[in-house]
C-alpha positions as CSV (number, residue, x, y, z in Angstrom):
1,A,7.5,-40.1,8.1
2,K,8.1,-42.3,5.3
3,K,11.2,-40.3,4.1
4,A,12.7,-41.0,7.8
5,S,11.9,-44.7,7.8
6,R,13.4,-45.0,4.7
7,D,16.8,-43.2,5.6
8,P,17.0,-44.9,9.1
9,K,20.8,-43.4,9.3
10,H,19.6,-40.2,9.4
11,D,17.6,-38.0,12.2
12,Y,14.2,-36.1,11.0
13,V,13.1,-33.4,12.6
14,I,9.4,-31.8,12.6
15,I,8.8,-28.2,14.6
16,I,5.5,-26.9,14.8
17,D,5.4,-23.8,16.7
18,E,2.3,-22.3,18.7
19,I,0.9,-25.4,19.5
20,N,-1.3,-24.2,22.1
21,R,-3.6,-22.5,19.5
22,G,-4.9,-25.3,18.8
23,N,-6.6,-28.4,19.8
24,L,-3.9,-31.4,20.6
25,S,-6.4,-34.0,19.1
26,K,-7.5,-32.7,16.7
27,I,-3.7,-31.6,15.9
28,F,-2.3,-35.2,16.2
29,G,-5.0,-37.6,16.2
30,E,-4.5,-41.3,15.7
31,L,-0.9,-39.7,15.5
32,M,-0.3,-39.2,19.8
33,L,-0.6,-43.3,20.9
34,L,2.7,-43.8,18.3
35,L,4.8,-41.0,19.6
36,E,5.6,-42.8,22.3
37,A,8.4,-44.2,23.0
38,D,7.4,-48.3,23.4
39,K,5.3,-47.3,20.0
40,R,7.9,-46.2,17.7
41,G,8.0,-48.0,14.6
42,E,4.6,-50.1,14.7
43,K,2.7,-50.0,11.9
44,V,-1.0,-49.0,12.4
45,K,-4.1,-48.0,9.3
46,L,-5.3,-45.0,10.4
47,T,-9.1,-44.5,10.7
48,Y,-8.9,-42.3,7.4
49,A,-6.6,-44.2,5.4
50,T,-8.0,-44.6,1.8
51,R,-6.7,-48.4,1.2
52,D,-6.0,-51.2,3.0
53,Q,-2.1,-51.0,2.3
54,D,-1.9,-47.3,3.8
55,L,-0.1,-48.0,6.8
56,F,1.4,-45.4,8.8
57,T,4.5,-45.4,11.7
58,V,6.9,-43.0,13.3
59,P,10.6,-44.0,13.0
60,P,12.5,-43.9,15.7
61,N,14.4,-41.6,13.9
62,L,12.0,-38.8,13.6
63,Y,11.8,-36.2,15.9
64,I,8.8,-33.8,16.8
65,I,9.6,-30.8,18.4
66,V,6.2,-28.5,20.1
67,K,6.6,-25.3,20.9
68,P,3.8,-23.2,22.2
69,I,3.1,-19.3,22.3
70,F,3.6,-17.4,25.5
71,L,1.6,-14.9,26.1
């Protein structure tokens, strides 16, 4: 996310495979709120941040693709 924030002219993609093997709230945690289109670019302090200046954001040029495992 930091790299994508520093380079807004390019798109970045994260691919998560076999997402249904895990607990989504544990995998994404607070990130779930920032994935919504109207929340992109907002900066929030994460619950477990170690310093006051540690703010997290999901920039609009970062895409997350999740794939379930099919049984």
